[in-house]
C-alpha angles and dihedrals in degrees: 000000000000128000091255093055094047119123128240092276106015095077089064091058102041108132119240135215119353093002093054092107096051122079121259112254089219093064129090130185095263094047097056088057099053109110121252092231116066092216089063087063091062097090090049093048091047087053092053096045091051105034109027108097091215102039098041097057090047093050091047097048097042085052098053099032102075092048106106128182118275124254118214099175090110090073108084100193111081098209091047091049091052092047092048092048091050090046094050100040105032106027103032095026087212098183091055089049089050092051091051092047094050089051090056090044092055098039101037100022089234136070126187123195136170138173120255117213120199121250140186115218121226128198131200126200113232091207103050100013093231121153113233122186114228091236092066093055111091101178134025140142134218122234121177085343092300121119121240123184139137111278113233094215104042099012092228115153105161099082129066115252120231116237140189136174121248109199118221131202103238112138094194088065098049114106142173119245126210113204120212111247088219088068098043128089122196120205113189124196105224093205104049096021091230119141133215117209118214123187122204113186116233124240089256091054090050090050094054092050094051092048087083094223110160092216088061102037095049090059099047111100119238092242092057093051093049089052091051090048093052090042093232131123118261117245118209118230114245114277094016097101129050116218125199108195125183099215120196124149124355112266134203126251125351095341090074090082093054129079128249112251115234095224096046093101088054096065098084097048086038091060088047092050089050088054092054094044091052089051091048090048093049093050091043090053100038105033108026095088113060119233117218122211125194123196139167113259133206121266113307089229094053100270115175099218121096113240098226091061090077097027128059110239096215092054090046091052090049090046093051091044091053091049093050090050089054091046092054091052093046117025091194094056113121111223124217127210130181089218137035112276124223126195134200131184118216131195115355086129100109093116088059089052096047114127097192095122092051089052092050089053088056090049085057091051093051093047089053092048094053090043093236127138118236089238086071095070093033093053097228102112116139129186111234130151089249094052096104096160093054090047094052089046088052089052088052092053091051089077089058091045091052089049088053094049089051089049091053090051093047092048090049092050090051096051093035089060089060106030097032099234095163134245103289108095122204112253131213113242120253114292110239142144111283094234101045091142095160092060091047092055091049088053094049091050090051088052092052089052093049094244096114137033120250091219090061092051097051091043088060097045107034123034096230133139103249093199093053089047093055092047088053093048089051090048093052092045090051091052090049091050094048089050094049091046092050088050094051090047091053093047088049091051092049090051092051093051091049089048094051090048092050090046093051093047091047091048093048092049091046089052091048092050094048089047090053093046090050093051090048091052092048090052092049092050094051089050096043125024091197090062093073092057091049090051091051092049089047093049091049093048090049088050092052089046091053094046089051091048088048092053092045090051092046087052091050093046091052091052091045088050089054092047090050096048090052094048090048090051092050098046099038094092096049112023128022117226122254117265112254124198088261092054091048090049093048092048089052100045099036096200141043096257091049087050092054090048089051092051091050089066116108096228092054126105101223095179094058091045097047089045090051090050094046092051093047104040123003094192092053089046089055094051090047092051096047091049089045092051091048091052101040093112086069092059106099100180110080091201094059091046094049092050092050094048091048093050091049093046091053098045107026112014090158085069091058092051089044096056090039100250119136121244108259117242 
């Protein structure tokens, strides 16, 4: 093996001098077959990343696990926040793009992404200098990456048409591109650390472009077509491509600019696992089913003669075949043989030749090489304080998480420069284990103590739209309030209806009682003339007693007013007095006239309100009564007017005389 034919690692262990003809003790069979160029390993790495039952789940789960929901609260304007979320989530599908980038990052060690902005291709006829949109061209062909078609104006088709791309601002057509690491070349400046990214289209890509399919050609940018026409690779402008590189140790030569694949240490145990799997497959196919051999034995009693000396072997074989067929048709059939029959079972030992345990040992080696715990592919990982392996694995994934955060900011800068989305980029929420219950309990305790916002806690736990949730909560509270209000209105109407019914019944019974009493008095007066004088004296006496009671009540009210005034003065600085119905009415009306209007309502209780005002402030009570008596013609409900007049006549008859209203009897 010469140096030029050496593999990626074998050239480091080639013996020198006298031992040059002997093999190196550091080499094994798989190491000698590893290509010298890292890029030539990409097909093998891709196969392991897709097909191996241990590597593939680890690559997939480590690619999607660090991707957290995006947080858009840093964008103040609500409309801009909704548009940005729609742009990133619906149009760009940013989380799917990050998952694909993470997969390339883990398998190849490098991932390359860019933003594709839609454009409209324009042609110009060289003969007539007319501008023609590509949408109006039905048929054209590509020759040496130049467009030829019949000009609709001058009908010239012999000359190539000039073309250029006119970019359009259509957010629905913007997409994120993932470039194959096979086609990318990275050149790193060893002094500045800056990298230059060069794209060389593969033969498959060139074949698609040359197929002259309008669907393909209308999406190939002009700069790529010009690079193909000039047969030179395409160099990305600085800042127009995002590169994720899984750096590890410094390498020599051109490989120093590339990342270290996560599954590269798994190639050697993966090869050995394939050997064991192949051996298990061969033993399972070849030696799983038993093979039965039937042969004539010697005499059962130890005779020395061979049975086939006296019996033809072909006839014996035909006879035994016929007997076996009969026995298959009828399991109870008894077979006959002219000689003793022997039987031997071959194979059926595949279980003894199974190499599953050896393959599992290689799986453990591959998991160790990728730094992933076995629970990751078994789905039984739990976060506990003692789970050191999972904690270390979480720290390993934080690097991928940081790359994803940088990719989101880079994508936002690219689209914001075209669609003017502002400077506040959406952020990915904090990367954490999904079942970090201890941290959640600490956050909820901080919320209960008033040291943390509940919105921040739920945004970090559940991927919900907080603004939408608040709108739903307000809507639910509004529905509850409307339901409660409707219930209270119905209860109030029911109470008013019952009060009206009781008042009408009481008034009817009172009228009936007064009518009966008047009839009885009239009858008694007709029978005895002295009874009339007695009745008048009794009425005069009752009137005097009523006046005395009113004076006594007025005196008690004055004393009570003074006591209340003293109590209010003493308690005004410490405890506020409880609201009475008068206070609530005054607070609602705000003025005497409004209070009168409130008392005129049919569903009001004027007696309790006037009584409360009288006990609280006598001067205010007199003002209210005077205003009420002046506007009594506006009261439509006779029950309310009767209650007001009876109350005023019992408590302040002098106001009735002052206004010129008679005392009700």
